[in-house]
TORLUMKOL-583686 format. One record per residue (C-alpha): residue number from 0; residue in one letter; chain; x, y negated, z. Coordinates in pm, whole numbers, plus 32768, in hexadecimal, padded with zeros to 4 digits. Each point is the difference from the previous one (the first is absolute). Example, Ala and Ser with C-alpha at 12.3 -4.5 7.8 and 13.67 -1.06 7.14 Angstrom:
// residues 2
<0 'A' 'A' <84CE 81C2 830C>>
<1 'S' 'A' <8089 7EA8 7FBE>>
END
This chain:
// residues 323
<0 'X' 'A' <A8B1 24F6 26AF>>
<1 'X' 'A' <7EEA 80B3 80CB>>
<2 'X' 'A' <8008 816E 8058>>
<3 'X' 'A' <7F1E 8109 8072>>
<4 'X' 'A' <80C5 8057 813B>>
<5 'X' 'A' <7FD6 8166 80A4>>
<6 'X' 'A' <7F6C 7F4E 8120>>
<7 'X' 'A' <7F07 7F5E 7F20>>
<8 'X' 'A' <7FB4 8147 7F40>>
<9 'X' 'A' <7FB8 80C6 8100>>
<10 'X' 'A' <7EFA 7EEC 80A2>>
<11 'X' 'A' <7F66 7FF8 7E9E>>
<12 'X' 'A' <802C 8178 800A>>
<13 'X' 'A' <7F18 8029 8118>>
<14 'X' 'A' <7F13 7EFE 7F97>>
<15 'X' 'A' <7FA3 80B1 7EAB>>
<16 'X' 'A' <800D 8159 80BA>>
<17 'X' 'A' <7ECD 7FA0 80EE>>
<18 'X' 'A' <7F36 7F44 7F0D>>
<19 'X' 'A' <8032 8155 7ECF>>
<20 'X' 'A' <7F3D 80B9 810B>>
<21 'X' 'A' <7F19 7EF8 8070>>
<22 'X' 'A' <7EAB 8041 7F69>>
<23 'X' 'A' <7F36 7EDF 80A6>>
<24 'X' 'A' <7FC4 7ED3 7FCA>>
<25 'X' 'A' <7FE5 8078 7E77>>
<26 'X' 'A' <7FA5 7F05 7EB7>>
<27 'X' 'A' <7F40 80FF 7F5B>>
<28 'X' 'A' <801A 7FB8 7E74>>
<29 'X' 'A' <7F20 812B 7F4E>>
<30 'X' 'A' <7F33 800A 7ED8>>
<31 'X' 'A' <7E73 808B 805B>>
<32 'X' 'A' <7F9E 80B3 7EAD>>
<33 'X' 'A' <7EBF 8097 8099>>
<34 'X' 'A' <7F53 8044 8150>>
<35 'X' 'A' <80EC 80BF 808B>>
<36 'X' 'A' <808D 7FCC 8167>>
<37 'X' 'A' <815C 7F7B 8021>>
<38 'X' 'A' <80F5 80D5 8064>>
<39 'X' 'A' <80FB 7F9E 8118>>
<40 'X' 'A' <813E 7F37 7F60>>
<41 'X' 'A' <80EC 811D 80AD>>
<42 'X' 'A' <7F48 80FB 7F2D>>
<43 'X' 'A' <8015 7F31 7E9C>>
<44 'X' 'A' <814F 7FAB 804C>>
<45 'X' 'A' <80BD 810B 80CE>>
<46 'X' 'A' <8172 7F4D 7F8C>>
<47 'X' 'A' <7F82 7EA0 8037>>
<48 'X' 'A' <7EF6 7FCD 80FE>>
<49 'X' 'A' <80C7 7F0B 810A>>
<50 'X' 'A' <8070 7EB2 7FE8>>
<51 'X' 'A' <7EA5 7F44 7FDA>>
<52 'X' 'A' <7FFB 804B 7E9C>>
<53 'X' 'A' <8078 80EF 7EF8>>
<54 'X' 'A' <80FF 7F0E 7F78>>
<55 'X' 'A' <807B 7FB3 8142>>
<56 'X' 'A' <800B 8160 8059>>
<57 'X' 'A' <80E0 803C 7EB0>>
<58 'X' 'A' <80FE 7F04 804E>>
<59 'X' 'A' <804D 8043 814D>>
<60 'X' 'A' <803E 815B 7FAE>>
<61 'X' 'A' <80F7 7F4A 7F04>>
<62 'X' 'A' <8087 7F3D 811B>>
<63 'X' 'A' <8060 813B 80E0>>
<64 'X' 'A' <80A2 8091 7EAE>>
<65 'X' 'A' <80CC 7ED4 7FE6>>
<66 'X' 'A' <8073 7FFB 815D>>
<67 'X' 'A' <806E 817E 7FE0>>
<68 'X' 'A' <80A3 7FAC 7E9D>>
<69 'X' 'A' <80DA 7EF1 80D1>>
<70 'X' 'A' <8033 80B2 8140>>
<71 'X' 'A' <7FF0 8170 7FB5>>
<72 'X' 'A' <809B 8066 815E>>
<73 'X' 'A' <7F69 7EF9 80E8>>
<74 'X' 'A' <7F2C 8065 813D>>
<75 'X' 'A' <7EA3 7FD5 7F50>>
<76 'X' 'A' <806A 8100 7EAB>>
<77 'X' 'A' <7F83 8120 809D>>
<78 'X' 'A' <7EC5 7F5D 8080>>
<79 'X' 'A' <7FDA 7F61 7E99>>
<80 'X' 'A' <8027 8138 7F2E>>
<81 'X' 'A' <7EE0 8092 80E2>>
<82 'X' 'A' <7F0F 7F01 7F9C>>
<83 'X' 'A' <804B 802E 7EAB>>
<84 'X' 'A' <8001 816D 800F>>
<85 'X' 'A' <7EAE 7FF5 808F>>
<86 'X' 'A' <7F7A 7EEC 7EFB>>
<87 'X' 'A' <8097 804C 7EC5>>
<88 'X' 'A' <7FBC 8142 7FDD>>
<89 'X' 'A' <7FA2 80BA 7EA3>>
<90 'X' 'A' <7E98 8057 8075>>
<91 'X' 'A' <7F9C 7E8B 8082>>
<92 'X' 'A' <80A2 7F57 7EB9>>
<93 'X' 'A' <7F30 80EE 7F2D>>
<94 'X' 'A' <7EE0 7F7A 80BF>>
<95 'X' 'A' <8045 7E8A 7FC6>>
<96 'X' 'A' <8030 804F 7E9F>>
<97 'X' 'A' <7EA7 80A8 8001>>
<98 'X' 'A' <7F68 7EB9 807E>>
<99 'X' 'A' <80BE 7F3C 7F0B>>
<100 'X' 'A' <7F65 80DC 7ED6>>
<101 'X' 'A' <7EA4 7FDE 80B1>>
<102 'X' 'A' <7F19 7EFB 7F7C>>
<103 'X' 'A' <802E 7F50 814D>>
<104 'X' 'A' <818A 7FE6 7F95>>
<105 'X' 'A' <8008 7F8C 7EBB>>
<106 'X' 'A' <8050 7E8E 805F>>
<107 'X' 'A' <8056 805B 8192>>
<108 'X' 'A' <812E 7F1B 804B>>
<109 'X' 'A' <801B 7F8C 7E9D>>
<110 'X' 'A' <8108 7F7F 7FF0>>
<111 'X' 'A' <80C5 7F9D 816D>>
<112 'X' 'A' <7FA8 8144 807F>>
<113 'X' 'A' <805A 80BD 7ECD>>
<114 'X' 'A' <8171 7F45 7FF4>>
<115 'X' 'A' <8069 801F 817A>>
<116 'X' 'A' <7FB4 8193 7FB3>>
<117 'X' 'A' <80E4 7FDC 7EEF>>
<118 'X' 'A' <810F 7F4C 80DB>>
<119 'X' 'A' <7FDF 810E 80F3>>
<120 'X' 'A' <8034 8113 7EE2>>
<121 'X' 'A' <8152 7F1D 7F8D>>
<122 'X' 'A' <808C 7FDB 814C>>
<123 'X' 'A' <7FC7 81A2 8061>>
<124 'X' 'A' <80C5 801D 7E9D>>
<125 'X' 'A' <810B 7F32 8056>>
<126 'X' 'A' <8046 807B 813B>>
<127 'X' 'A' <7FD6 8186 7F77>>
<128 'X' 'A' <7F0B 806A 8111>>
<129 'X' 'A' <7F01 811E 7FFD>>
<130 'X' 'A' <7EDF 7F43 8014>>
<131 'X' 'A' <802D 7F8B 7E7E>>
<132 'X' 'A' <7F88 8152 7F78>>
<133 'X' 'A' <7EA5 7FFD 80AB>>
<134 'X' 'A' <7FF2 7E53 7FD2>>
<135 'X' 'A' <802F 807A 7E5E>>
<136 'X' 'A' <7EAC 805A 7F94>>
<137 'X' 'A' <7F5F 7ECC 8096>>
<138 'X' 'A' <8119 7F05 7F78>>
<139 'X' 'A' <7FE6 809B 7EC8>>
<140 'X' 'A' <7E9B 7FD3 7FE4>>
<141 'X' 'A' <800E 7E85 8072>>
<142 'X' 'A' <8131 7FBA 7F30>>
<143 'X' 'A' <7F09 8078 7EB8>>
<144 'X' 'A' <7EFD 7F43 8084>>
<145 'X' 'A' <80CC 7ECD 8037>>
<146 'X' 'A' <80AE 801F 7EB2>>
<147 'X' 'A' <7EB2 7FF5 7F90>>
<148 'X' 'A' <7F70 7ED2 809B>>
<149 'X' 'A' <8112 7F2D 7FAF>>
<150 'X' 'A' <7FE7 8060 7E73>>
<151 'X' 'A' <7E97 7F89 8012>>
<152 'X' 'A' <8026 7EAE 810C>>
<153 'X' 'A' <7FD5 7EDF 7F23>>
<154 'X' 'A' <8075 7F06 812D>>
<155 'X' 'A' <80A0 8041 813F>>
<156 'X' 'A' <7F78 7FB5 815E>>
<157 'X' 'A' <80B4 7EF4 809E>>
<158 'X' 'A' <7F5F 8001 8153>>
<159 'X' 'A' <80DB 800F 8129>>
<160 'X' 'A' <7F97 8108 8096>>
<161 'X' 'A' <7FAE 8176 7FB6>>
<162 'X' 'A' <7F81 7FF8 7E8F>>
<163 'X' 'A' <8150 7F1E 7F9F>>
<164 'X' 'A' <807A 80C9 7EA9>>
<165 'X' 'A' <8166 7FC0 800D>>
<166 'X' 'A' <8037 805C 8165>>
<167 'X' 'A' <7F6B 8148 7F91>>
<168 'X' 'A' <80E5 8032 7ED3>>
<169 'X' 'A' <8132 7FC5 80CC>>
<170 'X' 'A' <7F94 811F 80EB>>
<171 'X' 'A' <7FA3 80B0 7EE3>>
<172 'X' 'A' <8147 7FCE 7F41>>
<173 'X' 'A' <80B1 8073 8124>>
<174 'X' 'A' <7F4F 8164 7FD8>>
<175 'X' 'A' <8020 8010 7E69>>
<176 'X' 'A' <818C 7FD5 8048>>
<177 'X' 'A' <8041 810D 8109>>
<178 'X' 'A' <7EF8 80DD 7F4D>>
<179 'X' 'A' <8082 7FEC 7E9A>>
<180 'X' 'A' <7EC7 7F73 7F90>>
<181 'X' 'A' <8069 7F2D 7EC1>>
<182 'X' 'A' <7E9F 8010 7F75>>
<183 'X' 'A' <7F6D 7F2A 816D>>
<184 'X' 'A' <813A 7EE2 7FE9>>
<185 'X' 'A' <7FAE 800F 7E69>>
<186 'X' 'A' <7E98 7F58 8066>>
<187 'X' 'A' <8074 7F41 8129>>
<188 'X' 'A' <80FB 7F47 7F42>>
<189 'X' 'A' <7EF9 7FE8 7EF8>>
<190 'X' 'A' <7F21 7F89 80D9>>
<191 'X' 'A' <80C4 7EE2 80BF>>
<192 'X' 'A' <80AD 7F9C 7EB3>>
<193 'X' 'A' <7E65 7FA8 7F81>>
<194 'X' 'A' <7F7D 7F91 815C>>
<195 'X' 'A' <8133 7F1A 807C>>
<196 'X' 'A' <80E0 7FCB 7EE6>>
<197 'X' 'A' <7F6D 7EB6 7F68>>
<198 'X' 'A' <7FE0 7F6A 8192>>
<199 'X' 'A' <8083 7EC9 8053>>
<200 'X' 'A' <7FF3 7F15 8144>>
<201 'X' 'A' <7F7C 80C9 80EB>>
<202 'X' 'A' <7EE2 7F54 80EF>>
<203 'X' 'A' <80FA 803F 8138>>
<204 'X' 'A' <7F4C 7EC1 80C7>>
<205 'X' 'A' <7ED8 80F6 7FD8>>
<206 'X' 'A' <808D 8127 80CF>>
<207 'X' 'A' <7FB8 8063 80EE>>
<208 'X' 'A' <7E85 805B 801A>>
<209 'X' 'A' <7F71 807C 8159>>
<210 'X' 'A' <7FEE 814D 7F68>>
<211 'X' 'A' <8150 8046 7F73>>
<212 'X' 'A' <810B 80D7 80C1>>
<213 'X' 'A' <80BA 7FD8 7E7C>>
<214 'X' 'A' <806E 7F03 7F39>>
<215 'X' 'A' <7F6E 7FFD 7EA7>>
<216 'X' 'A' <811E 7F30 7F9D>>
<217 'X' 'A' <8107 80BA 807A>>
<218 'X' 'A' <7F92 8178 7FC9>>
<219 'X' 'A' <7FDA 7F80 7E9E>>
<220 'X' 'A' <816C 7F80 7FCF>>
<221 'X' 'A' <808B 8141 80D0>>
<222 'X' 'A' <7F52 80CC 7EEC>>
<223 'X' 'A' <8056 7F2C 7EC3>>
<224 'X' 'A' <817C 803E 80B0>>
<225 'X' 'A' <7FD2 8166 7FCE>>
<226 'X' 'A' <7F69 7FF1 7EA6>>
<227 'X' 'A' <80CB 7F3A 7F5A>>
<228 'X' 'A' <8187 7FB5 7F84>>
<229 'X' 'A' <80BD 7F10 80EA>>
<230 'X' 'A' <801C 7F14 7F04>>
<231 'X' 'A' <7E9D 8008 7FB8>>
<232 'X' 'A' <7F9C 8002 8158>>
<233 'X' 'A' <80C2 7EC8 8067>>
<234 'X' 'A' <7F57 7F4E 7ECB>>
<235 'X' 'A' <7E97 8081 807C>>
<236 'X' 'A' <803E 7F88 815C>>
<237 'X' 'A' <8079 7EA3 7FAA>>
<238 'X' 'A' <7EA7 7FC7 7F5F>>
<239 'X' 'A' <7F30 809B 8105>>
<240 'X' 'A' <80AB 7F8A 8139>>
<241 'X' 'A' <80BF 7EBC 7F6A>>
<242 'X' 'A' <8030 7F9D 817B>>
<243 'X' 'A' <804A 813A 808A>>
<244 'X' 'A' <7F3B 80C7 8113>>
<245 'X' 'A' <808F 7EFC 811D>>
<246 'X' 'A' <7EA7 7FC9 8069>>
<247 'X' 'A' <7F8C 8162 803A>>
<248 'X' 'A' <8137 8032 80F6>>
<249 'X' 'A' <7F5C 7F30 8109>>
<250 'X' 'A' <7EF2 80EE 80DF>>
<251 'X' 'A' <7E83 7FDF 8014>>
<252 'X' 'A' <7F4E 7F70 811C>>
<253 'X' 'A' <7F5F 80FF 80B9>>
<254 'X' 'A' <7EEA 7FA9 810B>>
<255 'X' 'A' <7F6B 8142 8076>>
<256 'X' 'A' <80FE 813B 7FBA>>
<257 'X' 'A' <7EED 80F3 807E>>
<258 'X' 'A' <7F0E 7F70 7EB7>>
<259 'X' 'A' <8007 80E6 7F01>>
<260 'X' 'A' <8035 7F1B 7EFC>>
<261 'X' 'A' <80DD 7F26 80B6>>
<262 'X' 'A' <80E8 8133 8036>>
<263 'X' 'A' <800D 8012 7E7F>>
<264 'X' 'A' <80F2 7EEE 8037>>
<265 'X' 'A' <80E9 80AA 80D5>>
<266 'X' 'A' <800A 8103 7EF6>>
<267 'X' 'A' <804B 7EDC 7F0D>>
<268 'X' 'A' <8141 7F9E 80A1>>
<269 'X' 'A' <805A 8179 7FF9>>
<270 'X' 'A' <7FCA 8049 7E9F>>
<271 'X' 'A' <8080 7EA4 7F72>>
<272 'X' 'A' <8149 8045 80F4>>
<273 'X' 'A' <8002 8144 7F07>>
<274 'X' 'A' <7FED 7F3F 7ECF>>
<275 'X' 'A' <8100 7EF4 8064>>
<276 'X' 'A' <8103 80FB 806A>>
<277 'X' 'A' <7FDB 80B9 7EA4>>
<278 'X' 'A' <7FDD 7ED2 7F4B>>
<279 'X' 'A' <8175 7F6D 80A8>>
<280 'X' 'A' <7F74 7F28 811F>>
<281 'X' 'A' <8072 80C4 8141>>
<282 'X' 'A' <7FCD 7EBC 809F>>
<283 'X' 'A' <7EAF 7FE3 7FBE>>
<284 'X' 'A' <7FA8 814C 8053>>
<285 'X' 'A' <80CD 7FF2 816E>>
<286 'X' 'A' <7F11 7ECE 8030>>
<287 'X' 'A' <7EC8 80CA 7FCC>>
<288 'X' 'A' <8049 8135 809E>>
<289 'X' 'A' <8055 7F43 813F>>
<290 'X' 'A' <7EAB 7F4E 7FE6>>
<291 'X' 'A' <7F43 8141 7FE4>>
<292 'X' 'A' <8095 8114 80BE>>
<293 'X' 'A' <7F96 7F8E 8154>>
<294 'X' 'A' <7E85 804A 7F81>>
<295 'X' 'A' <803B 8177 7F4F>>
<296 'X' 'A' <7FB8 80AE 8141>>
<297 'X' 'A' <7F7A 8010 8173>>
<298 'X' 'A' <7ED9 7F03 7F9A>>
<299 'X' 'A' <7E89 8005 7F36>>
<300 'X' 'A' <7FDF 8182 7F37>>
<301 'X' 'A' <7FB2 7F07 7EFD>>
<302 'X' 'A' <815C 7F9F 7F7E>>
<303 'X' 'A' <8089 813E 80D8>>
<304 'X' 'A' <7F62 811A 7F17>>
<305 'X' 'A' <80C9 7F55 7ED3>>
<306 'X' 'A' <811A 7F14 8036>>
<307 'X' 'A' <8118 80EC 8099>>
<308 'X' 'A' <8019 807C 7E8A>>
<309 'X' 'A' <8015 7EA2 7F71>>
<310 'X' 'A' <810E 7FDC 8108>>
<311 'X' 'A' <80C7 810F 7F94>>
<312 'X' 'A' <7FD1 7FCD 7E90>>
<313 'X' 'A' <80A5 7E8E 8059>>
<314 'X' 'A' <8101 8080 80D3>>
<315 'X' 'A' <8096 8116 7F3A>>
<316 'X' 'A' <7FD2 7F20 7E82>>
<317 'X' 'A' <8190 7FAC 8036>>
<318 'X' 'A' <8093 8144 8052>>
<319 'X' 'A' <7F33 8103 7F5B>>
<320 'X' 'A' <7F7B 8007 7E92>>
<321 'X' 'A' <7F1A 8105 7F93>>
<322 'X' 'A' <8052 8094 7EA5>>
END
């Protein structure tokens, strides 16, 4: 079993602390609804303006909160708490909510960013920390949007990147349980059964594509493990992956870790490890983590702006569960 040690937690927290205040380079995703002058990202998103893009900023804050939950008396705890106090204030999060309520924010960061915001709030609620109160209005708003989306989506997105429906549902399910939101959990369960219940013979040989940082097969299996009864899941899994997932335990080939798309494959190792750990294959998880860890920090910003979060996700999978 591979775990998040205090030393690794400190190293990754330092990456996140630098990233959440780093405004540039920034990938701007904003719908212009007229000939207005686009405002700076820090004005539109005063909580989540760093880390290259909005969703990466959100999950870097999640990283800090997870590390603080695991190691509340570490030498980094005061610095982490101060950073979260500055970013996750009522005023900044009210402005983030106002953006989502604007015409430009109607589909902004759907579903990936929504799900990571809900995971951030799930972590805050599980840790019983003060930032959950400031996050609550935005999280509740996105939870309602997600419920509406799930009720009306006839098909899932099966890509191995941001659009993946199963991964978003996994993160949102953490929130639904931590926030005691049965309506959201009901919609997740209903959608998962509708989308994936009849699946069989997952095309494992087609993974990965060069854009993947998620395994479509593994995140689907993990979601179904969460929403099906144990016996029902065994039957489903035998049909979905009759030969098991061993082929996905082999780390993918990465020739250029500075390339934005190839760096996705480093993240794929970590997200696969997270899935394998939760599906009960700790050896596969450890092999994938070992392949990715040398590349999560100290290299090109193409990877450094987001990979640390996935390292914490994988390394804390065995020892800490979000309710």
